[in-house]
N, C-alpha and C positions, 0 to 999 in steps of 0.2 A: 771363742773366738767372732763368732759370727754376731755372738749378741751385743759384743761392743760395738762391733761394726754399723749393726743398727742405731745401736745409742749414736754413736759419734753423726751420721747420716741425718737424725732426726736434730738433732741440736744444731746442726749448719743448717737445715731447712729453716728453720725458726729465727736465726740470726739472721741481721740486715744489714753488717756492715759489710761495706765493699759493694752493695746491691749498684748504686748506681754508677761505680765504676764500669762496670761491667754492660750495663746500656751506653756509656759513653765510648766504649773500647770498642764495641759494634755499631755504632753510630757512625762514627768519624772518618773512618775511610769510605764510608759510602757517600758522604755531605762533598770529603773532598772530590773524589769518582767524580760524583755529579757536577762539580765547580769545574774542573777540568775537563770534564766534555763539554760545555757549556762553552768556557773558553775557546778549545780547541774548534768546535763546529763555527762560533763566531767569526776566528781566522781564515777557516775554509772557505767560510760563504763570503764573505769580503777577496779571498784570491782567486773564487769561482767568476765573482759580478767583473772585477778587475780584469780577465781571463776574455769573457764574456764582451767587456767592451771593446779591448782592445783587436778582438776579432772582429766585430763589426765596424767599426771604425775602420780597418785594413779593406774591408770587405768593400765597404760603401767607397772609398777610394778607387778600389780595383772597376766598380760600375761606371765612377765618372771617369775614370781616365782611359777610354773607348779604344781598344786600338794599341794599348801600351802592355809591353810583354814583358810579367815579372818571374825574377826565377823564384825557387826556395828560399834562398839565403835573403832577400830582398825581401817576402814574406814575412820573414820568419822576425827581419829586423823590426819591420814596421808593428808589427805585433806585440813587441818586444817595447818599443816607444812608446806606443798607445796605452797597455795596460802600465806600466811604469811601476808598481809595487810587485810585483815579480821577479823573486830574486832569482840569480843564474837563469833566466829566463834565455839567454842568449844557448847556452848549452844543455837547456833542459828541455824545450818545446820543437815537437815535431808536427809536419804536417803534411795532410794527404787532403788531395785538390784530384778528384776524379769527375768527368761527367755521368751525369744521372738522365736515364729515360724516363721521362715523366710517366709515359705510358703504360708502361711496364716494372715501375718503382715497387721494388721488394724489400726495402729495407737498407739502412747505412750499411751495410756490410758488417763482416768479420769483428774480432776485436780491434780495438784503437791501434793504430803502430805508434808503440812510443819508446824513448831513448831511455835505456836502461845505462844509468853511467856507471855502473862496476864492469861492463863491458867494451867491447872497442864500438866505435858508434859508426854505423852504416848509413849511404846515402835512404832517402826517404822511397817504402815501395811503391808508390802509386804518386804519382805528379804529373797529372797531363793541363796543360793549360784552356783546352779544349775550342771547339770551332763555334762561327757565328753561331747564333743564337740558338748555342745550346746550354743547358739548366747544370751549373757546375755546383758539387759539392766539396764544401770545407770543413776538416776534422781536426782543430788543433788539439793536441795532447803535451798538456805540463805535466813535468813530475817535480813535486814540492817533499822537502823535509816535516814531517808532524811535528807541532811545538813540545808537545809532552808524547813521544814515542812508543810509552810505556805504559799509558794509564788511559783507560775509558778508549774513546774516538781512533786518538790516536792509535790504539793497540788495535783497533779491528779493522783499521786500513789493512788492505793489501799490499804488500810492500816488493819490492826488488830486491838486487844483490847489495845496492849501496842505502837500501835504508828507505830510500824514496814511496813515495804514495803517488798515482797518478790522477788526472783529473780531467775533464772532455770539455771541449767546446763545440758547436755543430753551427754551422752558416750556410745558405746557399745563396747563388747569384745567377744571373741569365748573361750570358757572354754576347754581348752585344756586337752587332757588324761592324766593321771598322770601313 
């Protein structure tokens, strides 16, 4: 019995039929994964750029509008208007606005406060408009659905209960005296 098995394996080793099929079957999933990851990364970069742009333009408007008091919803609406490309921005964007002491600054704090769309949405935990001449740190957290959630980079993103991943943008400004 072992003699027949050894003879079969030697014959199998010499034959080259189907040789290319094995390499093709191993290489195609790798190439597809790389392609889908590059598409996901390109779209992620574009979303991040639009979020940064929307936040920067809104912060610029806050700095120029000395003495104007904004609410969380007004700032969120301005960011969504300026960013343009972000889908479901009104429901998946959360802002955190807090004062920062520049002499004792020790980082931006804990994890960003984001919206979990699979749960009940609560009001923002930190939102203070600040005092005159006080440095303010704005952190915008946007939740998005990956284009390819089961492949490559889309699979690697940390997701909430509804399958959305988060993206964070930071900006700072000094509250001008009124």
